C-alpha positions as CSV (number, residue, x, y, z in Angstrom):
1,S,0.0,0.0,0.0
2,D,1.2,3.5,-0.6
3,D,-0.2,4.6,2.8
4,A,2.1,2.4,4.9
5,E,5.8,3.2,5.2
6,N,8.5,1.8,7.3
7,I,6.2,-0.2,9.6
8,G,7.8,-2.9,11.6
9,Y,7.2,-4.9,14.7
10,V,9.7,-6.1,17.2
11,I,8.9,-9.1,19.4
12,P,11.4,-9.6,22.3
13,T,13.3,-12.8,22.2
14,T,12.1,-13.7,25.7
15,V,8.5,-13.6,24.5
16,V,9.3,-15.7,21.4
17,S,11.3,-18.2,23.6
18,H,8.4,-18.4,26.1
19,F,5.9,-19.0,23.3
20,L,8.0,-21.8,21.7
21,N,8.7,-23.5,25.1
22,D,5.1,-23.3,26.1
23,Y,3.9,-24.7,22.8
24,E,6.4,-27.5,22.9
25,K,5.5,-28.4,26.5
26,N,1.7,-28.0,26.3
27,R,1.0,-28.4,22.5
28,R,-0.8,-25.0,22.8
29,Y,0.0,-21.5,24.0
30,T,-1.2,-21.0,27.5
31,G,0.1,-17.4,27.8
32,F,2.0,-15.6,30.5
33,P,1.1,-16.0,34.2
34,S,-0.4,-13.1,36.1
35,L,-0.7,-12.6,39.8
36,G,-3.8,-10.5,39.3
37,V,-2.6,-7.8,41.8
38,L,-2.1,-4.1,41.2
39,L,0.9,-2.9,43.4
40,Q,2.3,0.5,44.2
41,K,5.9,1.1,45.4
42,L,6.2,3.0,48.7
43,E,8.6,5.6,47.2
44,N,6.5,8.6,48.0
45,P,7.3,10.1,51.5
46,A,3.8,11.6,51.8
47,L,2.2,8.2,51.1
48,R,4.4,6.5,53.6
49,E,3.6,9.2,56.2
50,C,-0.2,8.8,55.5
51,L,0.1,5.0,55.9
52,K,2.4,5.3,58.9
53,V,5.1,3.2,57.2
54,Q,8.7,4.0,58.1
55,S,10.5,2.2,55.3
56,N,10.2,2.5,51.6
57,E,10.7,-1.3,51.2
58,G,7.7,-3.3,50.2
59,V,4.6,-2.4,48.2
60,L,1.1,-1.2,48.7
61,V,-1.6,-3.6,47.4
62,R,-4.0,-1.3,45.5
63,R,-6.3,-3.9,43.8
64,I,-6.8,-7.6,43.7
65,E,-8.6,-9.1,40.8
66,P,-11.7,-11.1,42.0
67,T,-10.7,-14.1,39.8
68,S,-7.1,-14.2,41.1
69,D,-5.9,-16.9,43.4
70,A,-4.5,-14.1,45.6
71,H,-8.1,-12.8,46.1
72,N,-8.7,-15.1,49.2
73,V,-5.2,-14.5,50.6
74,L,-4.3,-10.8,50.2
75,K,-6.1,-7.7,51.3
76,E,-6.0,-4.2,49.7
């Protein structure tokens, strides 16, 4: 087409390798695993002060997907 110029797509080798290994092992592509949790780093001093957290180590659990295995284990 005259409308498309220099269009290319790059797929990282880790993604290709995962796909090939997954297909070889399962005879189908099962995808990438997902924990189903939205996390936020505790880098912001105001956030740590609000939460009464001294250290910036760790994360704040912002959301847990209802279909996630972590749903019955973690709390927001």
